[in-house]
PyMOL commands that place a pseudoatom at each C-alpha (Angstrom):
pseudoatom trace, name=CA, resn=MET, resi=1, chain=A, elem=C, hetatm=0, pos=[75.812, 126.702, -176.109]
pseudoatom trace, name=CA, resn=VAL, resi=2, chain=A, elem=C, hetatm=0, pos=[72.078, 126.331, -176.175]
pseudoatom trace, name=CA, resn=SER, resi=3, chain=A, elem=C, hetatm=0, pos=[70.189, 129.328, -176.683]
pseudoatom trace, name=CA, resn=ALA, resi=4, chain=A, elem=C, hetatm=0, pos=[66.822, 129.515, -174.602]
pseudoatom trace, name=CA, resn=VAL, resi=5, chain=A, elem=C, hetatm=0, pos=[64.018, 130.538, -176.814]
pseudoatom trace, name=CA, resn=PRO, resi=6, chain=A, elem=C, hetatm=0, pos=[60.898, 130.957, -175.085]
pseudoatom trace, name=CA, resn=PRO, resi=7, chain=A, elem=C, hetatm=0, pos=[57.873, 129.162, -176.462]
pseudoatom trace, name=CA, resn=PRO, resi=8, chain=A, elem=C, hetatm=0, pos=[55.273, 131.047, -178.219]
pseudoatom trace, name=CA, resn=ALA, resi=9, chain=A, elem=C, hetatm=0, pos=[52.531, 132.601, -175.960]
pseudoatom trace, name=CA, resn=PRO, resi=10, chain=A, elem=C, hetatm=0, pos=[49.289, 130.706, -176.286]
pseudoatom trace, name=CA, resn=SER, resi=11, chain=A, elem=C, hetatm=0, pos=[46.708, 132.649, -178.314]
pseudoatom trace, name=CA, resn=GLY, resi=12, chain=A, elem=C, hetatm=0, pos=[43.780, 132.146, -175.871]
pseudoatom trace, name=CA, resn=PRO, resi=13, chain=A, elem=C, hetatm=0, pos=[42.898, 130.405, -172.790]
pseudoatom trace, name=CA, resn=ALA, resi=14, chain=A, elem=C, hetatm=0, pos=[44.173, 126.903, -172.304]
pseudoatom trace, name=CA, resn=PRO, resi=15, chain=A, elem=C, hetatm=0, pos=[41.738, 124.157, -173.141]
pseudoatom trace, name=CA, resn=SER, resi=16, chain=A, elem=C, hetatm=0, pos=[39.734, 122.832, -170.051]
pseudoatom trace, name=CA, resn=PHE, resi=17, chain=A, elem=C, hetatm=0, pos=[40.237, 119.223, -168.937]
pseudoatom trace, name=CA, resn=GLN, resi=18, chain=A, elem=C, hetatm=0, pos=[36.843, 118.369, -170.777]
pseudoatom trace, name=CA, resn=GLU, resi=19, chain=A, elem=C, hetatm=0, pos=[38.061, 119.936, -174.010]
pseudoatom trace, name=CA, resn=ARG, resi=20, chain=A, elem=C, hetatm=0, pos=[41.264, 118.082, -173.826]
pseudoatom trace, name=CA, resn=LEU, resi=21, chain=A, elem=C, hetatm=0, pos=[39.588, 114.856, -173.043]
pseudoatom trace, name=CA, resn=ALA, resi=22, chain=A, elem=C, hetatm=0, pos=[37.016, 115.450, -175.926]
pseudoatom trace, name=CA, resn=ALA, resi=23, chain=A, elem=C, hetatm=0, pos=[40.010, 116.079, -178.295]
pseudoatom trace, name=CA, resn=LEU, resi=24, chain=A, elem=C, hetatm=0, pos=[41.705, 112.882, -177.051]
pseudoatom trace, name=CA, resn=SER, resi=25, chain=A, elem=C, hetatm=0, pos=[38.415, 110.911, -177.458]
pseudoatom trace, name=CA, resn=HIS, resi=26, chain=A, elem=C, hetatm=0, pos=[38.055, 112.122, -180.890]
pseudoatom trace, name=CA, resn=GLU, resi=27, chain=A, elem=C, hetatm=0, pos=[41.482, 111.071, -181.858]
pseudoatom trace, name=CA, resn=TRP, resi=28, chain=A, elem=C, hetatm=0, pos=[41.254, 107.609, -180.204]
pseudoatom trace, name=CA, resn=ARG, resi=29, chain=A, elem=C, hetatm=0, pos=[37.907, 106.844, -181.816]
pseudoatom trace, name=CA, resn=ALA, resi=30, chain=A, elem=C, hetatm=0, pos=[39.460, 107.964, -185.363]
pseudoatom trace, name=CA, resn=GLN, resi=31, chain=A, elem=C, hetatm=0, pos=[42.103, 105.280, -184.877]
pseudoatom trace, name=CA, resn=LEU, resi=32, chain=A, elem=C, hetatm=0, pos=[39.788, 102.528, -183.662]
pseudoatom trace, name=CA, resn=PRO, resi=33, chain=A, elem=C, hetatm=0, pos=[39.127, 101.061, -187.274]
pseudoatom trace, name=CA, resn=THR, resi=34, chain=A, elem=C, hetatm=0, pos=[42.788, 100.794, -187.632]
pseudoatom trace, name=CA, resn=ARG, resi=35, chain=A, elem=C, hetatm=0, pos=[43.313, 99.160, -184.194]
pseudoatom trace, name=CA, resn=LEU, resi=36, chain=A, elem=C, hetatm=0, pos=[40.420, 96.690, -184.960]
pseudoatom trace, name=CA, resn=ASP, resi=37, chain=A, elem=C, hetatm=0, pos=[41.928, 95.826, -188.467]
pseudoatom trace, name=CA, resn=THR, resi=38, chain=A, elem=C, hetatm=0, pos=[45.301, 95.228, -186.662]
pseudoatom trace, name=CA, resn=LEU, resi=39, chain=A, elem=C, hetatm=0, pos=[43.522, 92.768, -184.298]
pseudoatom trace, name=CA, resn=GLN, resi=40, chain=A, elem=C, hetatm=0, pos=[42.063, 90.953, -187.165]
pseudoatom trace, name=CA, resn=VAL, resi=41, chain=A, elem=C, hetatm=0, pos=[45.528, 90.625, -189.117]
pseudoatom trace, name=CA, resn=LEU, resi=42, chain=A, elem=C, hetatm=0, pos=[47.301, 89.465, -186.033]
pseudoatom trace, name=CA, resn=PHE, resi=43, chain=A, elem=C, hetatm=0, pos=[44.523, 87.014, -185.308]
pseudoatom trace, name=CA, resn=ARG, resi=44, chain=A, elem=C, hetatm=0, pos=[44.806, 85.596, -188.816]
pseudoatom trace, name=CA, resn=SER, resi=45, chain=A, elem=C, hetatm=0, pos=[48.458, 85.247, -188.405]
pseudoatom trace, name=CA, resn=CYS, resi=46, chain=A, elem=C, hetatm=0, pos=[48.107, 83.548, -185.258]
pseudoatom trace, name=CA, resn=ARG, resi=47, chain=A, elem=C, hetatm=0, pos=[45.686, 80.960, -186.693]
pseudoatom trace, name=CA, resn=GLN, resi=48, chain=A, elem=C, hetatm=0, pos=[48.069, 80.503, -189.623]
pseudoatom trace, name=CA, resn=SER, resi=49, chain=A, elem=C, hetatm=0, pos=[50.986, 80.090, -187.401]
pseudoatom trace, name=CA, resn=PRO, resi=50, chain=A, elem=C, hetatm=0, pos=[49.809, 79.039, -184.026]
pseudoatom trace, name=CA, resn=GLY, resi=51, chain=A, elem=C, hetatm=0, pos=[53.248, 78.484, -182.542]
pseudoatom trace, name=CA, resn=ASP, resi=52, chain=A, elem=C, hetatm=0, pos=[54.485, 82.091, -183.382]
pseudoatom trace, name=CA, resn=ASP, resi=53, chain=A, elem=C, hetatm=0, pos=[54.736, 83.685, -180.027]
pseudoatom trace, name=CA, resn=GLN, resi=54, chain=A, elem=C, hetatm=0, pos=[55.537, 87.148, -181.295]
pseudoatom trace, name=CA, resn=ASP, resi=55, chain=A, elem=C, hetatm=0, pos=[52.226, 87.627, -183.125]
pseudoatom trace, name=CA, resn=LEU, resi=56, chain=A, elem=C, hetatm=0, pos=[50.453, 86.051, -180.375]
pseudoatom trace, name=CA, resn=GLN, resi=57, chain=A, elem=C, hetatm=0, pos=[52.098, 88.466, -177.698]
pseudoatom trace, name=CA, resn=GLU, resi=58, chain=A, elem=C, hetatm=0, pos=[51.166, 91.422, -179.775]
pseudoatom trace, name=CA, resn=LEU, resi=59, chain=A, elem=C, hetatm=0, pos=[47.607, 90.435, -180.368]
pseudoatom trace, name=CA, resn=TYR, resi=60, chain=A, elem=C, hetatm=0, pos=[47.527, 90.063, -176.596]
pseudoatom trace, name=CA, resn=ARG, resi=61, chain=A, elem=C, hetatm=0, pos=[49.083, 93.408, -176.237]
pseudoatom trace, name=CA, resn=GLN, resi=62, chain=A, elem=C, hetatm=0, pos=[46.671, 95.102, -178.601]
pseudoatom trace, name=CA, resn=ALA, resi=63, chain=A, elem=C, hetatm=0, pos=[43.523, 93.526, -176.986]
pseudoatom trace, name=CA, resn=HIS, resi=64, chain=A, elem=C, hetatm=0, pos=[44.888, 94.516, -173.600]
pseudoatom trace, name=CA, resn=MET, resi=65, chain=A, elem=C, hetatm=0, pos=[45.462, 98.149, -174.604]
pseudoatom trace, name=CA, resn=LEU, resi=66, chain=A, elem=C, hetatm=0, pos=[41.886, 98.221, -176.139]
pseudoatom trace, name=CA, resn=ALA, resi=67, chain=A, elem=C, hetatm=0, pos=[40.351, 96.857, -173.123]
pseudoatom trace, name=CA, resn=GLY, resi=68, chain=A, elem=C, hetatm=0, pos=[42.023, 99.577, -170.941]
pseudoatom trace, name=CA, resn=SER, resi=69, chain=A, elem=C, hetatm=0, pos=[41.123, 102.295, -173.086]
pseudoatom trace, name=CA, resn=ALA, resi=70, chain=A, elem=C, hetatm=0, pos=[37.697, 101.777, -174.507]
pseudoatom trace, name=CA, resn=GLY, resi=71, chain=A, elem=C, hetatm=0, pos=[35.916, 102.488, -171.199]
pseudoatom trace, name=CA, resn=THR, resi=72, chain=A, elem=C, hetatm=0, pos=[37.748, 105.716, -170.806]
pseudoatom trace, name=CA, resn=PHE, resi=73, chain=A, elem=C, hetatm=0, pos=[36.291, 107.059, -173.996]
pseudoatom trace, name=CA, resn=GLY, resi=74, chain=A, elem=C, hetatm=0, pos=[32.831, 105.843, -173.247]
pseudoatom trace, name=CA, resn=LEU, resi=75, chain=A, elem=C, hetatm=0, pos=[32.828, 102.498, -175.134]
pseudoatom trace, name=CA, resn=HIS, resi=76, chain=A, elem=C, hetatm=0, pos=[32.067, 100.208, -172.249]
pseudoatom trace, name=CA, resn=ALA, resi=77, chain=A, elem=C, hetatm=0, pos=[30.747, 97.184, -174.394]
pseudoatom trace, name=CA, resn=LEU, resi=78, chain=A, elem=C, hetatm=0, pos=[33.563, 97.292, -176.584]
pseudoatom trace, name=CA, resn=GLY, resi=79, chain=A, elem=C, hetatm=0, pos=[36.047, 97.249, -173.579]
pseudoatom trace, name=CA, resn=GLU, resi=80, chain=A, elem=C, hetatm=0, pos=[34.205, 94.497, -171.904]
pseudoatom trace, name=CA, resn=HIS, resi=81, chain=A, elem=C, hetatm=0, pos=[34.612, 92.428, -175.160]
pseudoatom trace, name=CA, resn=ALA, resi=82, chain=A, elem=C, hetatm=0, pos=[38.133, 93.414, -175.464]
pseudoatom trace, name=CA, resn=ARG, resi=83, chain=A, elem=C, hetatm=0, pos=[38.781, 92.251, -171.766]
pseudoatom trace, name=CA, resn=ALA, resi=84, chain=A, elem=C, hetatm=0, pos=[37.177, 88.859, -172.566]
pseudoatom trace, name=CA, resn=LEU, resi=85, chain=A, elem=C, hetatm=0, pos=[39.553, 88.456, -175.520]
pseudoatom trace, name=CA, resn=ASP, resi=86, chain=A, elem=C, hetatm=0, pos=[42.443, 89.623, -173.476]
pseudoatom trace, name=CA, resn=MET, resi=87, chain=A, elem=C, hetatm=0, pos=[41.669, 86.919, -170.812]
pseudoatom trace, name=CA, resn=GLU, resi=88, chain=A, elem=C, hetatm=0, pos=[41.276, 84.261, -173.264]
pseudoatom trace, name=CA, resn=LEU, resi=89, chain=A, elem=C, hetatm=0, pos=[44.528, 85.213, -175.045]
pseudoatom trace, name=CA, resn=GLN, resi=90, chain=A, elem=C, hetatm=0, pos=[46.265, 84.854, -171.724]
pseudoatom trace, name=CA, resn=GLN, resi=91, chain=A, elem=C, hetatm=0, pos=[45.016, 81.293, -171.684]
pseudoatom trace, name=CA, resn=VAL, resi=92, chain=A, elem=C, hetatm=0, pos=[46.083, 80.425, -175.177]
pseudoatom trace, name=CA, resn=MET, resi=93, chain=A, elem=C, hetatm=0, pos=[49.592, 81.930, -174.391]
pseudoatom trace, name=CA, resn=ALA, resi=94, chain=A, elem=C, hetatm=0, pos=[49.930, 79.548, -171.434]
pseudoatom trace, name=CA, resn=ARG, resi=95, chain=A, elem=C, hetatm=0, pos=[49.460, 76.520, -173.654]
pseudoatom trace, name=CA, resn=GLY, resi=96, chain=A, elem=C, hetatm=0, pos=[52.227, 74.656, -175.017]
pseudoatom trace, name=CA, resn=GLY, resi=97, chain=A, elem=C, hetatm=0, pos=[52.172, 73.074, -178.549]
pseudoatom trace, name=CA, resn=ARG, resi=98, chain=A, elem=C, hetatm=0, pos=[49.467, 75.369, -179.917]
pseudoatom trace, name=CA, resn=ALA, resi=99, chain=A, elem=C, hetatm=0, pos=[47.070, 74.425, -182.651]
pseudoatom trace, name=CA, resn=ALA, resi=100, chain=A, elem=C, hetatm=0, pos=[44.997, 76.655, -184.935]
pseudoatom trace, name=CA, resn=ALA, resi=101, chain=A, elem=C, hetatm=0, pos=[41.900, 75.034, -183.217]
pseudoatom trace, name=CA, resn=ASP, resi=102, chain=A, elem=C, hetatm=0, pos=[43.179, 76.697, -179.904]
pseudoatom trace, name=CA, resn=PHE, resi=103, chain=A, elem=C, hetatm=0, pos=[42.364, 79.962, -181.261]
pseudoatom trace, name=CA, resn=ASP, resi=104, chain=A, elem=C, hetatm=0, pos=[38.612, 79.307, -181.888]
pseudoatom trace, name=CA, resn=PRO, resi=105, chain=A, elem=C, hetatm=0, pos=[37.234, 80.636, -178.714]
pseudoatom trace, name=CA, resn=ALA, resi=106, chain=A, elem=C, hetatm=0, pos=[39.359, 83.754, -179.348]
pseudoatom trace, name=CA, resn=GLY, resi=107, chain=A, elem=C, hetatm=0, pos=[37.962, 84.013, -182.615]
pseudoatom trace, name=CA, resn=ARG, resi=108, chain=A, elem=C, hetatm=0, pos=[34.439, 84.001, -181.368]
pseudoatom trace, name=CA, resn=LEU, resi=109, chain=A, elem=C, hetatm=0, pos=[35.247, 86.689, -178.864]
pseudoatom trace, name=CA, resn=LEU, resi=110, chain=A, elem=C, hetatm=0, pos=[37.079, 88.709, -181.495]
pseudoatom trace, name=CA, resn=ASP, resi=111, chain=A, elem=C, hetatm=0, pos=[33.888, 88.563, -183.717]
pseudoatom trace, name=CA, resn=ALA, resi=112, chain=A, elem=C, hetatm=0, pos=[31.861, 89.875, -180.705]
pseudoatom trace, name=CA, resn=LEU, resi=113, chain=A, elem=C, hetatm=0, pos=[34.240, 92.662, -180.151]
pseudoatom trace, name=CA, resn=LEU, resi=114, chain=A, elem=C, hetatm=0, pos=[34.052, 93.711, -183.883]
pseudoatom trace, name=CA, resn=ALA, resi=115, chain=A, elem=C, hetatm=0, pos=[30.258, 93.701, -183.607]
pseudoatom trace, name=CA, resn=ALA, resi=116, chain=A, elem=C, hetatm=0, pos=[30.316, 95.681, -180.251]
pseudoatom trace, name=CA, resn=PRO, resi=117, chain=A, elem=C, hetatm=0, pos=[28.637, 99.124, -180.427]
pseudoatom trace, name=CA, resn=ARG, resi=118, chain=A, elem=C, hetatm=0, pos=[30.912, 102.068, -181.046]
pseudoatom trace, name=CA, resn=GLU, resi=119, chain=A, elem=C, hetatm=0, pos=[28.672, 104.934, -180.050]
for i in range(1, 119): cmd.bond("trace and resi %d" % i, "trace and resi %d" % (i + 1))
show_as sticks, trace
zoom trace
């Protein structure tokens, strides 16, 4: 038998939408350096093993998520660069028999993304 224990009562007024969004933005921005590091690690792995679909798919997924969320938190330039990387990675994934050089355009786009303003 499961006992129904009521949750503790909030100790004040519920946070407003703006307060919740600000908290999410703060948390997202705090995680951004790790996300960017992950992109770099995955990119290097893709260059070293260009036929590895798993790392390429994860690189694409990470770039795609960044492209989708950056603008939400006010980092529009970062989001635009991530979207360009996302689109280039789609083209790379469509190629058969990939070589390290196939990642050169994506590397330039990743460099631009890393240099994008974060404020």
